[in-house]
C-alpha positions as CSV (number, residue, x, y, z in Angstrom):
1,X,13.0,-72.0,-71.8
2,X,15.3,-69.8,-71.3
3,X,18.9,-69.9,-70.4
4,X,19.1,-68.7,-66.9
5,X,16.2,-71.6,-66.1
6,X,18.7,-73.8,-68.1
7,X,21.9,-73.3,-66.3
8,X,19.9,-73.1,-63.1
9,X,18.3,-76.6,-63.8
10,X,21.6,-78.1,-64.7
11,X,23.4,-76.7,-61.8
12,X,20.8,-78.3,-59.2
13,X,21.3,-81.9,-61.5
14,X,25.1,-81.4,-60.9
15,X,24.7,-80.8,-57.4
16,X,22.7,-84.0,-56.9
17,X,24.9,-85.8,-58.7
18,X,27.8,-84.8,-57.1
19,X,25.8,-85.6,-53.5
20,X,25.1,-89.1,-54.4
21,X,28.8,-89.7,-56.1
22,X,29.9,-88.8,-52.7
23,X,27.4,-91.2,-50.8
24,X,28.2,-93.9,-52.8
25,X,31.8,-93.3,-52.1
26,X,30.8,-93.0,-48.8
27,X,28.8,-96.8,-49.2
28,X,31.6,-98.6,-50.6
29,X,34.6,-97.5,-48.5
30,X,32.3,-97.9,-45.2
31,X,31.5,-101.7,-46.7
32,X,34.9,-102.6,-46.9
33,X,36.5,-101.8,-43.7
34,X,38.0,-104.7,-41.5
35,X,38.2,-102.9,-38.7
36,X,35.7,-101.6,-36.2
37,X,35.9,-98.9,-33.4
38,X,38.0,-100.1,-30.2
39,X,39.8,-102.5,-32.7
40,X,43.7,-102.4,-32.1
41,X,45.6,-102.4,-35.1
42,X,48.9,-102.0,-36.3
43,X,51.1,-101.3,-39.4
44,X,55.0,-101.2,-40.0
45,X,54.6,-97.4,-39.1
46,X,52.9,-97.3,-35.8
47,X,49.7,-98.9,-34.1
48,X,46.5,-97.5,-32.7
49,X,42.9,-98.2,-31.4
50,X,40.6,-96.8,-33.6
51,X,38.3,-94.4,-32.5
52,X,36.6,-93.1,-35.7
53,X,36.6,-94.2,-39.5
54,X,36.1,-92.2,-42.6
55,X,36.7,-93.0,-46.1
56,X,39.0,-91.2,-48.3
57,X,39.3,-91.6,-52.2
58,X,43.3,-90.4,-53.6
59,X,43.5,-93.1,-56.8
60,X,41.1,-95.5,-58.2
61,X,38.4,-96.8,-55.6
62,X,37.3,-95.4,-52.1
63,X,39.4,-97.2,-48.9
64,X,38.5,-96.4,-45.4
65,X,40.7,-94.5,-43.0
66,X,41.0,-95.1,-39.5
67,X,41.8,-92.8,-37.1
68,X,43.1,-93.0,-33.5
69,X,45.9,-92.2,-30.9
70,X,49.2,-93.6,-31.5
71,X,50.9,-96.4,-29.2
72,X,54.2,-97.0,-28.0
73,X,55.6,-100.4,-29.0
74,X,54.0,-102.0,-26.0
75,X,50.9,-100.6,-26.9
76,X,50.2,-98.4,-24.6
77,X,49.1,-94.5,-25.3
78,X,51.9,-91.8,-26.0
79,X,52.4,-89.5,-23.5
80,X,52.2,-86.9,-26.5
81,X,49.0,-87.5,-27.2
82,X,50.0,-87.8,-31.0
83,X,46.8,-88.6,-33.7
84,X,47.8,-91.2,-36.7
85,X,45.7,-92.6,-39.3
86,X,46.1,-95.8,-41.3
87,X,44.8,-96.1,-44.7
88,X,43.3,-98.8,-46.6
89,X,43.6,-102.7,-44.9
90,X,46.9,-103.1,-45.6
91,X,47.4,-103.7,-41.9
92,X,46.7,-106.3,-38.8
93,X,44.1,-106.6,-36.1
94,X,46.5,-107.2,-33.0
95,X,43.3,-107.2,-30.5
96,X,39.5,-107.0,-31.3
97,X,36.8,-104.6,-29.5
98,X,35.4,-107.7,-27.7
99,X,38.8,-109.3,-26.8
100,X,40.5,-108.8,-23.4
101,X,44.2,-108.1,-23.6
């Protein structure tokens, strides 16, 4: 085996490893998501209606990130249509997607 063949094989193994690790992080984060698209959730800073869920990892294990348009205090969409995100599950469910206000 030549050094170039070794380096190419090693690079392929590292790419596969990184891809599988990213997939595992995504699966773990999504499996721990408490809320679903359409839910109205709130934390002390703001409230939002979830329209997208992604996964992020800053420290420790991956966690879900809930994205949506920011709502006013009376739970109406803001006029400036600002988007916000809530990281993790440290928030409360105000209204489930299946319920009516």
